[in-house]
Each structure stands twice: as structure tokens, then as C-alpha cells.
N, C-alpha and C positions, 0 to 999 in steps of 0.2 A: 481451495479446501473448504472455506466457509466464511461466514461473516462474524463480526465482533460487535457486541452491544456495550456501550459505555454509559454509566449513569451520570457521570459528569465529564466534561471535556473543556479544553481551552476554547474560549469564545469564538475565535476565528475559524474553528474547525466545525462549527455548527453546520449541519447539512452535508458533511463529508462522510461517505461510507468507508468503513474499515473492513478489510478482508484478511484472512489468514492465508498466506501464500507459502508454497514450498519451493525453495530455490532448486534449480535443475542444472545438471552439467550439459556438455555439448551433445550427449547421447540421450538427453531428456530423462536421465535417471535422477532420483532425489539426491541432493547434495546439501549436507548440513541440516540444521533445524529449521522448522517453519518460522516465519516472521509475520508480524502484523504490519500491513501497508495501507496507507491512506489511498483511496481511489481517486486520483486526480483527474481521470477522464470521465468518471461517473457512468461508465458503461460496462465495466468488468463484472463477471459473476462467477459463482462456484463452477469449477471444472474447466475454465478457460485458460489458455496460455497467454500470459501477460508479460510486459517488460516492466521491471522494477528498478528504480534508482535509489541510492542511499545517501546518507549524510546531508551535506549542504544542498546537493541537487534535489533531494527529496523535499526539503523545505521550500525550494523555489518552484517546484512542480505544481503547486496548488494555487487556487485563485488569490488567496492572501499569502504573499511571500513571507518567508522566514517564520513560519509557524513551527511549533515544537513537534516535529515528526522525524523518525529515523529512516523510514522507507515510504516510497510513494509509487503508485502504478501510473505509468505514463503512456501505455499503449497495449 
């Protein structure tokens, strides 16, 4: 959907891009509200289909593990 700009962020998240992503159902129809996800692969962009993990898995998907994120792009 798009990118997010943060004026301040947790130190270990420096250099990590954040994207607004729309969860989809199995038919690729929008499901629920958009979420902000840290781009753990550093290759995703607006309009692309990506895999997103949440909770503890999101914090482990980034170069510095256990950073304070709720969602992360992993592929």
C-alpha cells in the first residue's frame, strides 16, 4: 500500500523500512485493516504481494532479534 516515515524509532530499527500492508484472504481479497510491517527482507515495495508474520515471530525476523515490532515482512 505504501511506506511509513518515523521521526523517531527504536535504535535497533535504524535502516529498517516500514510498509503499510493490507492482509488478504485466500482469494486475495482484503481482509481486516491495513497494518504497518517492518521490511525484514529489504526488498518489498508498494503493490507487491508479500508474506507477513506477527507477534514474536515478527521480532525475530529482523537482523536485530526481539526488537519492538508487531508485524514483519519475510518474503
